[in-house]
N, CA, C and O atoms as CSV, one atom per row, in Angstrom:
chain,resi,resn,atom,element,x,y,z
A,1,MET,N,N,-43.599,66.620,29.006
A,1,MET,CA,C,-43.007,67.195,27.820
A,1,MET,C,C,-41.509,67.362,28.033
A,1,MET,O,O,-41.001,68.457,28.273
A,2,ILE,N,N,-40.851,66.266,27.938
A,2,ILE,CA,C,-39.416,66.234,28.161
A,2,ILE,C,C,-38.682,67.091,27.138
A,2,ILE,O,O,-37.764,67.833,27.488
A,3,ILE,N,N,-39.081,66.991,25.887
A,3,ILE,CA,C,-38.420,67.754,24.831
A,3,ILE,C,C,-38.603,69.245,25.060
A,3,ILE,O,O,-37.668,70.023,24.871
A,4,ALA,N,N,-39.792,69.646,25.464
A,4,ALA,CA,C,-40.067,71.063,25.708
A,4,ALA,C,C,-39.177,71.602,26.825
A,4,ALA,O,O,-38.664,72.716,26.723
A,5,SER,N,N,-38.993,70.834,27.872
A,5,SER,CA,C,-38.140,71.268,28.986
A,5,SER,C,C,-36.706,71.472,28.525
A,5,SER,O,O,-36.062,72.454,28.894
A,6,GLN,N,N,-36.204,70.538,27.714
A,6,GLN,CA,C,-34.839,70.656,27.206
A,6,GLN,C,C,-34.690,71.882,26.311
A,6,GLN,O,O,-33.731,72.642,26.447
A,7,LYS,N,N,-35.625,72.070,25.413
A,7,LYS,CA,C,-35.549,73.201,24.485
A,7,LYS,C,C,-35.663,74.531,25.214
A,7,LYS,O,O,-35.013,75.507,24.839
A,8,ARG,N,N,-36.485,74.569,26.252
A,8,ARG,CA,C,-36.655,75.812,27.006
A,8,ARG,C,C,-35.352,76.211,27.688
A,8,ARG,O,O,-35.018,77.394,27.758
A,9,LYS,N,N,-34.614,75.215,28.191
A,9,LYS,CA,C,-33.338,75.491,28.858
A,9,LYS,C,C,-32.240,75.860,27.861
A,9,LYS,O,O,-31.399,76.714,28.143
A,10,GLU,N,N,-32.255,75.208,26.690
A,10,GLU,CA,C,-31.162,75.365,25.738
A,10,GLU,C,C,-31.338,76.550,24.794
A,10,GLU,O,O,-30.398,77.313,24.572
A,11,ASN,N,N,-32.549,76.707,24.234
A,11,ASN,CA,C,-32.746,77.721,23.208
A,11,ASN,C,C,-34.211,78.144,23.199
A,11,ASN,O,O,-35.086,77.366,22.820
A,12,VAL,N,N,-34.466,79.347,23.607
A,12,VAL,CA,C,-35.830,79.838,23.740
A,12,VAL,C,C,-36.542,79.894,22.386
A,12,VAL,O,O,-37.733,79.597,22.303
A,13,ALA,N,N,-35.830,80.267,21.340
A,13,ALA,CA,C,-36.454,80.348,20.013
A,13,ALA,C,C,-36.929,78.968,19.566
A,13,ALA,O,O,-38.038,78.839,19.046
A,14,GLU,N,N,-36.110,77.938,19.759
A,14,GLU,CA,C,-36.524,76.582,19.409
A,14,GLU,C,C,-37.708,76.138,20.257
A,14,GLU,O,O,-38.599,75.448,19.763
A,15,TYR,N,N,-37.725,76.523,21.517
A,15,TYR,CA,C,-38.835,76.193,22.410
A,15,TYR,C,C,-40.140,76.795,21.892
A,15,TYR,O,O,-41.170,76.120,21.864
A,16,ILE,N,N,-40.097,78.042,21.489
A,16,ILE,CA,C,-41.301,78.714,20.980
A,16,ILE,C,C,-41.795,78.035,19.713
A,16,ILE,O,O,-42.998,77.825,19.560
A,17,LEU,N,N,-40.889,77.686,18.799
A,17,LEU,CA,C,-41.285,76.984,17.584
A,17,LEU,C,C,-41.856,75.605,17.906
A,17,LEU,O,O,-42.838,75.180,17.296
A,18,TYR,N,N,-41.254,74.915,18.849
A,18,TYR,CA,C,-41.742,73.588,19.253
A,18,TYR,C,C,-43.158,73.690,19.820
A,18,TYR,O,O,-44.030,72.894,19.470
A,19,MET,N,N,-43.382,74.661,20.688
A,19,MET,CA,C,-44.708,74.828,21.283
A,19,MET,C,C,-45.732,75.223,20.227
A,19,MET,O,O,-46.896,74.831,20.321
A,20,TRP,N,N,-45.324,75.982,19.238
A,20,TRP,CA,C,-46.207,76.356,18.130
A,20,TRP,C,C,-46.622,75.101,17.350
A,20,TRP,O,O,-47.782,74.962,16.962
A,21,GLN,N,N,-45.664,74.190,17.123
A,21,GLN,CA,C,-45.976,72.937,16.433
A,21,GLN,C,C,-46.919,72.067,17.263
A,21,GLN,O,O,-47.829,71.439,16.721
A,22,ILE,N,N,-46.702,72.030,18.572
A,22,ILE,CA,C,-47.572,71.259,19.460
A,22,ILE,C,C,-48.994,71.827,19.414
A,22,ILE,O,O,-49.970,71.080,19.342
A,23,GLU,N,N,-49.095,73.140,19.456
A,23,GLU,CA,C,-50.412,73.780,19.375
A,23,GLU,C,C,-51.106,73.419,18.058
A,23,GLU,O,O,-52.310,73.167,18.036
A,24,ASP,N,N,-50.347,73.395,16.973
A,24,ASP,CA,C,-50.908,73.038,15.665
A,24,ASP,C,C,-51.418,71.599,15.671
A,24,ASP,O,O,-52.484,71.323,15.121
A,25,LEU,N,N,-50.675,70.683,16.283
A,25,LEU,CA,C,-51.124,69.292,16.384
A,25,LEU,C,C,-52.410,69.178,17.202
A,25,LEU,O,O,-53.313,68.416,16.856
A,26,ILE,N,N,-52.479,69.936,18.275
A,26,ILE,CA,C,-53.675,69.905,19.120
A,26,ILE,C,C,-54.878,70.432,18.348
A,26,ILE,O,O,-55.956,69.840,18.394
A,27,ARG,N,N,-54.698,71.533,17.645
A,27,ARG,CA,C,-55.803,72.100,16.854
A,27,ARG,C,C,-56.196,71.166,15.707
A,27,ARG,O,O,-57.377,71.064,15.376
A,28,ALA,N,N,-55.224,70.485,15.098
A,28,ALA,CA,C,-55.517,69.560,14.005
A,28,ALA,C,C,-56.372,68.391,14.477
A,28,ALA,O,O,-57.074,67.764,13.684
A,29,ASN,N,N,-56.306,68.105,15.771
A,29,ASN,CA,C,-57.113,67.034,16.352
A,29,ASN,C,C,-58.347,67.583,17.058
A,29,ASN,O,O,-58.906,66.932,17.941
A,30,ASP,N,N,-58.761,68.759,16.673
A,30,ASP,CA,C,-59.997,69.394,17.150
A,30,ASP,C,C,-60.061,69.544,18.672
A,30,ASP,O,O,-61.144,69.492,19.255
A,31,LEU,N,N,-58.921,69.725,19.305
A,31,LEU,CA,C,-58.839,69.917,20.763
A,31,LEU,C,C,-59.457,68.746,21.532
A,31,LEU,O,O,-59.905,68.909,22.667
A,32,ASP,N,N,-59.477,67.576,20.911
A,32,ASP,CA,C,-60.097,66.390,21.493
A,32,ASP,C,C,-59.003,65.446,21.999
A,32,ASP,O,O,-58.226,64.908,21.209
A,33,ILE,N,N,-58.948,65.249,23.319
A,33,ILE,CA,C,-57.889,64.447,23.913
A,33,ILE,C,C,-57.920,63.011,23.426
A,33,ILE,O,O,-56.865,62.392,23.285
A,34,SER,N,N,-59.089,62.470,23.166
A,34,SER,CA,C,-59.148,61.083,22.673
A,34,SER,C,C,-58.531,60.971,21.273
A,34,SER,O,O,-57.865,59.981,20.971
A,35,LYS,N,N,-58.747,61.976,20.420
A,35,LYS,CA,C,-58.119,61.978,19.095
A,35,LYS,C,C,-56.609,62.151,19.215
A,35,LYS,O,O,-55.847,61.518,18.484
A,36,ILE,N,N,-56.181,63.004,20.133
A,36,ILE,CA,C,-54.750,63.225,20.341
A,36,ILE,C,C,-54.092,61.942,20.820
A,36,ILE,O,O,-53.006,61.589,20.358
A,37,GLU,N,N,-54.742,61.241,21.744
A,37,GLU,CA,C,-54.199,59.974,22.228
A,37,GLU,C,C,-54.094,58.966,21.088
A,37,GLU,O,O,-53.070,58.297,20.945
A,38,THR,N,N,-55.132,58.854,20.288
A,38,THR,CA,C,-55.151,57.886,19.191
A,38,THR,C,C,-54.132,58.229,18.108
A,38,THR,O,O,-53.390,57.356,17.657
A,39,ASN,N,N,-54.092,59.486,17.692
A,39,ASN,CA,C,-53.267,59.877,16.550
A,39,ASN,C,C,-51.815,60.187,16.887
A,39,ASN,O,O,-50.950,60.083,16.018
A,40,ILE,N,N,-51.531,60.562,18.117
A,40,ILE,CA,C,-50.174,61.002,18.443
A,40,ILE,C,C,-49.552,60.173,19.566
A,40,ILE,O,O,-48.499,59.562,19.379
A,41,ILE,N,N,-50.195,60.151,20.718
A,41,ILE,CA,C,-49.587,59.547,21.898
A,41,ILE,C,C,-49.452,58.037,21.751
A,41,ILE,O,O,-48.409,57.480,22.092
A,42,ASP,N,N,-50.486,57.362,21.249
A,42,ASP,CA,C,-50.430,55.908,21.100
A,42,ASP,C,C,-49.362,55.467,20.102
A,42,ASP,O,O,-48.818,54.369,20.225
A,43,LYS,N,N,-49.062,56.299,19.131
A,43,LYS,CA,C,-48.063,55.955,18.119
A,43,LYS,C,C,-46.639,56.147,18.606
A,43,LYS,O,O,-45.696,55.677,17.970
A,44,SER,N,N,-46.474,56.832,19.725
A,44,SER,CA,C,-45.161,57.000,20.330
A,44,SER,C,C,-44.912,55.832,21.265
A,44,SER,O,O,-45.812,55.395,21.983
A,45,ASN,N,N,-43.713,55.339,21.254
A,45,ASN,CA,C,-43.367,54.236,22.144
A,45,ASN,C,C,-42.928,54.808,23.487
A,45,ASN,O,O,-41.742,55.050,23.716
A,46,LEU,N,N,-43.901,55.022,24.372
A,46,LEU,CA,C,-43.631,55.631,25.664
A,46,LEU,C,C,-43.934,54.648,26.782
A,46,LEU,O,O,-44.816,53.798,26.663
A,47,ASP,N,N,-43.183,54.781,27.874
A,47,ASP,CA,C,-43.528,53.974,29.041
A,47,ASP,C,C,-44.730,54.629,29.725
A,47,ASP,O,O,-45.043,55.783,29.433
A,48,PRO,N,N,-45.411,53.915,30.630
A,48,PRO,CA,C,-46.636,54.458,31.232
A,48,PRO,C,C,-46.465,55.821,31.919
A,48,PRO,O,O,-47.376,56.648,31.868
A,49,ALA,N,N,-45.340,56.064,32.547
A,49,ALA,CA,C,-45.120,57.353,33.210
A,49,ALA,C,C,-45.038,58.484,32.193
A,49,ALA,O,O,-45.623,59.547,32.397
A,50,GLN,N,N,-44.314,58.260,31.100
A,50,GLN,CA,C,-44.199,59.279,30.059
A,50,GLN,C,C,-45.539,59.504,29.364
A,50,GLN,O,O,-45.883,60.634,29.019
A,51,ARG,N,N,-46.290,58.428,29.161
A,51,ARG,CA,C,-47.602,58.529,28.527
A,51,ARG,C,C,-48.534,59.375,29.387
A,51,ARG,O,O,-49.253,60.232,28.873
A,52,LYS,N,N,-48.522,59.136,30.685
A,52,LYS,CA,C,-49.355,59.915,31.601
A,52,LYS,C,C,-48.978,61.387,31.551
A,52,LYS,O,O,-49.848,62.258,31.554
A,53,GLN,N,N,-47.672,61.665,31.503
A,53,GLN,CA,C,-47.199,63.037,31.448
A,53,GLN,C,C,-47.654,63.706,30.144
A,53,GLN,O,O,-48.034,64.876,30.156
A,54,MET,N,N,-47.620,62.993,29.044
A,54,MET,CA,C,-48.065,63.553,27.764
A,54,MET,C,C,-49.567,63.865,27.796
A,54,MET,O,O,-49.989,64.903,27.287
A,55,VAL,N,N,-50.362,62.996,28.376
A,55,VAL,CA,C,-51.800,63.226,28.449
A,55,VAL,C,C,-52.099,64.444,29.306
A,55,VAL,O,O,-52.979,65.242,28.982
A,56,GLU,N,N,-51.367,64.583,30.395
A,56,GLU,CA,C,-51.597,65.740,31.282
A,56,GLU,C,C,-51.172,67.010,30.596
A,56,GLU,O,O,-51.285,68.092,31.173
């Protein structure tokens, strides 16, 4: 979560809002990692290292 790390260092309020949005995305996908991968992670153009980090 590269964006989360940056926001946490720069502005705590933005970090909290970002994490709230991430939580909403996770809940919208029924807490199912396969749905999250299909609907969110696969649609992002990430290299394999970044993709692995997102899944973790």
